[in-house]
N, C-alpha and C positions, 0 to 999 in steps of 0.2 A: 107514474106521471113523468113525462119527458120534460127536460128543460125547455122553457119558452125563450122568446127572443131577447128579453131583458137579461135573463140569467146568462144566456150565451154571450151577450155583449160584455157583461162584467168579466166573464172568463176570458174572452178574447183580448180584453184590454188590460188584464191583470199584469202587474200591480196597478190598481186604479184608485182614484180619489173619489169619494162620495161627499157631497155637500148636504148637511142636515139643517133643515129649517124647522124650528119649533114655532107653530103659528101663534103661540102666546107672545113670543118675543119678536117675531118677524111677521107682522100682519101683511095682507096683500099689497098695501101701498108702499111697503118697504122692500118688496121683493127685488126690484131692479137694483137698488143701491147695494143690496146684500149679494146678489148673484152675478151681476155683470162682470166683476173681476174674476170670479171663479170660473164662469163659462169661458172667458177669454183665456184663462190658464189651463183649460182642458179637463175640468172635472167631468167624470164619466156619466154621472146620474145625480139627481136631486132626491134626497129623502125628505119626506114631510111627515112630521108627527112629534109627539112629546108626551111626557108623563101625564099631563093634564089637558091636552088638546082635544077638542070635541069636533064632531062631524061637520057642522056647517062652516066653521072656521077653517078646518082642514080642507074642505072642498073649495073654499074661496082662495086659499093659498095655492092649491094645485092649479086652479084655473088661471091665476096670475102668472104662474110659471109657464104653463103651456101656451098662453097667449103670446109670450115674449121669446121663448126659446124652443129650439128643436132638440130636446134632450129628454130622456126617460125620467118619469116621476115614480118613485117607489114609496109606498106608504110604510111608515114606521109606527104602527099603531100601539096605543096603550090598552087596547081592547076593541070590542065591536064599535064603540063610539068614535074610534079613530079611523074608521073606514070612510072612503069616499069613492063614488062611482066613476069619477073622471080621471083617476090615476091610471098608470100603465101596469103596475105590479104592486105586490105587497110582500114584505118580509113576514111570512106566516110563521110566527115565533111561539115557542114555548120557553118560558123563563125556567130553566132547568133547576135552578137552586132557590126557587121561591118556596117559602113555607106554606103559602096559600094555594090550594088547588085551583083557585080561579085562574091564576096566571100560568099554571101548568097545563090545564086542559079545558076548564069551563068557559073561559073567554073564547077559546078557539072553537068550541062547539057552537057558541052563539054567533060567531063570526063566519063560520064556514059557508053557510048557505048564502049570505049576502055577498061574500067574495065570488062565489060561483055566479050568482045572478048579475053582479056588476061586470062580469067578464074580466076580472083582474087576474093577472098571472101570479100564481101563488108560488113563492120561493121558500121551501121548507127550511127553517132556520132554528138552530139551538142557540138560545140567548143566555149568556152566562155573566152574572155580575161579579166582578173581581175587584180586589184591592182593599178598600176600607168602607165600613158602614157609615152612612150619614149623607150620601148623595141622594138626590131626589128619587132616582130610580130604585135605590136600595130600600128607601123608606116606603114609597108608594107600593112597590112590588113585594114588600116583606121578604127581602132576599136574605138568605143565609150566605153572606158574602164570603168568598174564598180568598184568603190573603195571598199576596204575591209570593210569600215564602213557602207556599204549598203547591209548587208547580205540578207535582205528581197527581194531586187531586184535580187540578184544572184539566190535566191531560185525561184523567179517567172520565170526567164529565163529557169532554169533547168526544172521546172515543165512544161513550154510550150514545151520544147524539148521532154519531155516524152509524152505529149499529142499528139505531132506530129508524134509519133512513133519511135523516136530515143531511142535506147536501152542503149546507152552510153552517158555520159556527161563528157567532158574534161575541167576542170578548169585550165586555163593557166595563170601563172604569167608572163611568158615570159623568154626567154633565158637571163641569167645574171641578172634576176630581183633582186632588192635590198632586197626584203623580199618575202618569200614563202607565199602561201595561208595559212591564219591562221587556226588553228584547229577548232575554233568556226564557221568559214564559212563552212568548210567541214562538221561539225556536222549538221549545219542547213540544208544543201542540202540533206544529207543522211537521216535525220529524216523526211523530207517532200517529198521525191520522192522515186521511186523504180528503179532508173537507176543504171547501173554499173558506178561507179564514179572514174575517173582518175584525178590525181593531178600532175602538173608539174611546173617547173620553180622555181629557187631560193633554191632548196633543196641541201644543201652543207654538211650536216653531218648526221650521223646515228640517232642522237637524234631527229632531226626534222622529219625525215622519220617515226620514231616510233610514234611520236605524231600524225602525219597525219593518220597513220593506226588506231591508237586508236580512232581517231575522226570519222572514217568511210570510209576512202579512200580504194577503192578496188584495185587500182593500183597506184604506185608512179613511176614517170619517172625521170631518171637521164640523163642529157645531158651535160651541161657545166662542171659539176663535173667530168664526165667521161673523157672529153677531157683534163682537167687540171691534174687529178691524178686518173688513173683507180683503184688504190688500195683503195683510199678513196671511190670511187664509189662502189667498191665491198663491203666495209663495210656497205654502205647504203643499198645495195641489201640484205645483210644478216640481217640487222635490220628489213627490211620490212617483210622478210619471217619468222622471229622468234618473231615478235611483239606479245605480249600477247593479 
């Protein structure tokens, strides 16, 4: 499967910033106040999804984004129920370190045909929950979380994802994580793989985002910071795009 237009855009604009909207926290009527500053700051694409978001609400938020902005919308699904036909693409993810086979392959089997029928661009992504247990994604996904002081294990998972044909790897600290993924972990993965590397969770200020880009992140995701203060999130987006 060759890369589609959204994947090519992300690669062309790397390092890029991705804005994450969880429909549970940012319903359709709040999309303008959440996204206007980010779009003005140059965010490359909008991710829509969350650990508990469902199809009808996801679809409504996607529609609200597409009505107002000329920007790609990428689904960030928690499973088949997180799919929507009006998006442009989907991070077709396997949670590599889940103890539950549902998140490794069963959800993907259920979602594969709808993705094709909806005409969504599927971006094959290895999703890896790192840091500490207790974030929503670690609990819902029953993740065997890899601590930051085991970078060699994180690299091994990312390398396995690459060898399995996944072109993207997403290092997820989790929504509201106490600490973001350390730059040294990002560097270790980048230096030992050829994947497009996304980093998210716990990024609360421009300085942290800049450090992650310097360490090798191809994309930095802002979620909770966007919901708390879109203007701070916009500063993060600008820092990603201008990092030396």
